[in-house]
C-alpha positions in Angstrom: 19.3 6.0 -1.7 21.1 5.2 -5.2 19.2 3.9 -8.2 21.1 0.7 -8.0 19.9 0.3 -4.4 17.1 -2.4 -3.8 13.9 -1.0 -4.3 12.2 -0.2 -0.7 9.6 -2.8 -1.1 8.8 -3.0 2.4 7.6 0.5 2.6 5.0 -0.4 0.1 1.4 -1.3 0.4 0.6 -5.0 0.1 -1.0 -4.3 -3.3 2.0 -2.6 -4.7 4.3 -5.0 -3.2 2.5 -7.9 -4.7 2.4 -6.2 -8.2 6.2 -5.4 -8.0 7.1 -9.0 -6.9 4.7 -10.5 -9.7 6.4 -8.2 -12.4 10.1 -9.3 -11.4 9.2 -12.9 -10.8 9.4 -12.9 -7.1 12.6 -11.1 -6.5 13.2 -7.5 -5.2 14.4 -5.2 -8.0 16.6 -2.1 -7.8 15.1 1.4 -7.7 16.5 1.8 -11.3 14.7 -1.3 -12.6 11.5 -0.2 -11.2 12.0 3.5 -12.4 12.7 2.3 -16.0 9.2 0.5 -16.4 7.1 3.2 -18.6 3.7 4.2 -16.8 1.8 2.6 -19.5 3.3 -0.8 -18.9 2.7 -0.5 -15.3 -0.7 0.2 -15.8 -1.0 -3.1 -17.5 0.1 -5.0 -14.4 -2.8 -6.4 -12.3 -3.4 -4.2 -9.2 -1.7 -1.3 -10.4 -4.0 1.7 -11.2 -3.2 5.5 -11.0 -3.2 5.8 -7.3 -0.8 2.6 -6.9 1.3 4.1 -9.5 1.8 7.2 -8.0 2.8 5.5 -4.7 5.4 3.3 -6.7 6.7 6.7 -8.6 6.9 8.4 -5.2 9.5 5.9 -4.2 11.6 6.1 -7.4 12.1 9.8 -7.3 14.3 11.1 -4.5 13.3 14.5 -2.9 16.2 17.1 -3.9 17.5 17.6 -0.2 17.9 13.8 0.4 15.0 13.3 2.7 12.7 10.3 2.5 9.1 11.1 1.1 6.0 10.4 3.4 3.4 8.3 1.9 0.6 10.4 0.3 2.9 13.3 -0.4 1.8 13.7 -4.0 -1.7 12.5 -3.6 -4.6 15.0 -4.5 -7.1 16.0 -2.0 -9.6 14.0 -3.5 -7.6 10.9 -3.4 -6.6 11.4 0.3 -10.2 11.7 1.2 -11.1 8.6 -0.7 -8.3 6.7 0.9 -9.4 7.9 4.3 -13.0 6.8 3.6 -11.9 3.3 2.4 -9.6 3.1 5.6 -12.5 4.3 7.8 -14.9 1.7 6.4 -12.3 -1.1 6.8 -11.6 -0.1 10.4 -15.3 -0.1 11.2 -15.8 -3.4 9.9 -12.7 -4.5 12.1 -14.2 -3.3 15.2 -17.4 -4.9 14.4 -15.9 -8.1 14.2 -13.9 -7.7 17.3 -17.1 -6.6 19.2 -18.9 -9.6 17.8 -16.3 -12.0 18.8 -15.8 -10.4 22.3 -19.7 -10.6 22.8 -19.9 -14.3 21.7 -16.9 -15.4 24.0 -18.3 -13.7 27.0 -21.8 -15.2 26.4 -20.2 -18.6 26.2 -18.6 -17.9 29.5 -21.6 -16.8 31.3 -24.7 -18.4 30.2 -27.9 -16.9 30.9 -30.3 -19.2 33.0 
């Protein structure tokens, strides 16, 4: 991937994708354009914090052997655990919502007499 190639926005989390599109007025920038913005400036953009900035930077810095970087490669253990806990809470909320909907749907189909 070259610096003048389009930034791989489809590989970003929704938060990072939205911040990039907002920063570049709705267009997908090149890798060079994203890399040229200093960290201090990125941190002033809504929804960009240290973790999302790290995600963004990991996509602008190629690995020496040319392989693609997997998400979370540069995250500290604490950040990974925090992200895991957040995802588990979100998953539990979704599971609860699905169970509630399934339960409500089955009680409408099989009313108790």
